N, C-alpha and C positions, 0 to 999 in steps of 0.2 A: 429516423423521420424528427426534427424538432419540433418545440412546440409549436413555432412560428410558422413553419412549414404547412405543419397540420391545420392550424386556423385559417391560413392562406387557400389552403384546398378546399377547405369546406366552405368558407365562404365564397367562390368561386363556382362551388356545385350549386349552392342555393340560388346564386344568380342565373345559372343555369335553368333551373328549373320552374324560373318564373316565365322565361319564354315557352308560348304555346306551342306543341310540335304536331306533328303531322296529325296525330288522333284528335286532339283538342280543335285543330282546325277545320277537321271535316265534322266533329260535333257542333263546333260552333256556327258552321255554314246551313246545318239541318234549321237553325232557327229555335230550335228544343234544347240548348246548352242548361238551362236550370231545370228543364222537368227531368233529362237522362242523369244528371247530378244527384236530384232528389230519389231517383228510380235505383240509381246504385249505390245509394247511402242504405236505403230501406233493405235492398238485400246483403249488404254488409253485417249490418247491424240483425237480422233476423236470419239469415241464410238460409233461408226458403221465399223462392219468387212468388209461392201462393200466399204469403203473407203481407203481400206488395200489390195488391189488385187494385187500390186505389191508384197508387201513383203511376202504375202500369196503364192503367183507362187515361189518366192525366196527359202522360208521355205520349200514348195512342192518339189522345184527340189533337194534339200539337204536331204530333207527325202529320197525319192527315190533312190539317189546315195551313200545313206550310207547302202539302203536294210532295211530299216525300215519298212517299208511298209507290207515285208516279216515277219518281226519281231514281228508283232505288229498284224497279218492278217489285217491290214484294205484294203478296196477296192476302186476303185477310184470312184466317183458320176457318 
């Protein structure tokens, strides 16, 4: 593959990544995309959900606020 072809392929891949995929659309539809991102980032950094209790509570409050627990039939544990 030539250098030009490689550069062209990389730029088209970057453009594809800017479009929201099905997962992104589902997360955005919950109204809690920012909270989800912060929770995911916390887990990525700490590798332990227990260290992300604050982020989890913020996400859980947002989830309930937008009535997503009814939409997805989730239950409090």
